[in-house]
Structure formats: C-alpha cells, structure tokens
C-alpha positions as CSV (number, residue, x, y, z in Angstrom):
1,X,54.2,-50.2,26.9
2,X,51.3,-50.5,29.2
3,X,47.9,-52.1,28.4
4,X,46.3,-48.6,28.4
5,X,48.9,-47.3,25.9
6,X,48.3,-50.3,23.6
7,X,44.5,-49.9,23.8
8,X,44.9,-46.2,23.0
9,X,47.1,-47.0,20.0
10,X,44.5,-49.5,18.8
11,X,41.7,-47.0,19.1
12,X,43.8,-44.3,17.4
13,X,44.6,-46.7,14.5
14,X,40.9,-47.8,14.3
15,X,39.6,-44.2,14.1
16,X,42.3,-43.3,11.6
17,X,41.3,-46.2,9.4
18,X,37.6,-45.4,9.7
19,X,38.0,-41.7,8.8
20,X,40.6,-42.4,6.0
21,X,38.0,-44.7,4.4
22,X,35.3,-42.1,4.8
23,X,37.3,-39.1,3.5
24,X,39.8,-41.0,1.2
25,X,38.9,-38.9,-1.9
26,X,39.2,-35.6,-0.1
27,X,42.2,-35.8,2.2
28,X,45.4,-37.9,2.3
29,X,45.4,-40.7,4.9
30,X,48.6,-39.3,6.4
31,X,46.8,-36.0,7.1
32,X,43.9,-37.8,8.7
33,X,46.2,-39.9,10.9
34,X,47.9,-36.7,12.1
35,X,44.5,-35.1,12.9
36,X,43.5,-38.2,14.9
37,X,46.8,-38.3,16.8
38,X,46.4,-34.6,17.7
39,X,42.9,-35.2,18.8
40,X,43.9,-38.1,21.0
41,X,46.6,-36.0,22.6
42,X,44.1,-33.3,23.4
43,X,41.7,-35.8,24.9
44,X,44.1,-37.8,27.1
45,X,43.5,-37.1,30.7
46,X,40.4,-35.0,29.9
47,X,37.9,-37.9,29.6
48,X,37.4,-41.3,31.2
49,X,39.3,-44.0,29.2
50,X,36.2,-45.9,28.4
51,X,34.9,-43.0,26.4
52,X,38.1,-42.5,24.3
53,X,36.9,-44.4,21.2
54,X,33.7,-42.4,20.8
55,X,35.1,-39.1,21.8
56,X,38.2,-39.5,19.6
57,X,36.0,-40.4,16.6
58,X,33.8,-37.4,17.1
59,X,36.6,-34.8,17.7
60,X,38.8,-36.1,14.9
61,X,35.8,-36.2,12.4
62,X,35.0,-32.6,13.4
63,X,38.6,-31.6,12.8
64,X,38.7,-33.4,9.4
65,X,35.6,-31.6,8.3
66,X,37.0,-28.3,9.5
67,X,40.2,-28.9,7.6
68,X,38.2,-29.6,4.4
69,X,36.3,-26.4,4.8
70,X,39.5,-24.5,4.9
71,X,40.9,-26.0,1.7
C-alpha cells in the first residue's frame, strides 16, 4: 500500500462517515459507502490529488441525493 492509496482510503472513509451521518435516516450506511467508493473510482486520475477530498464529497453527496430522489 502506498502513501497515496492510504490517504485516498482515509478520505473515502471520512466522506462516507460524514455523509452517513447526514443521511442516516434516509439511506443505509452501506449504500452510502458504496456510492462514495464508486465516486472515488470515477474521480481517480481525473483530478489533482489535493482536490480529492472536496471533489469526492461534492460528487458523492450529489449521487446520494440523486439516489434518494429515485426512491
């Protein structure tokens, strides 16, 4: 595991925890974690690493809201 991978995992966990707290009554934490992991995969290599935290939070939050609209 590289330092970058470890930092990305930390950011992913942090965003998952944050969004799970925000949407706990509306969507299971496991579903939110999957949305965050998917968003991270989509962002990897597309943005500068320094922007990953903010961009991951924005994209994952958007996708959570979209998932809630569909349900």
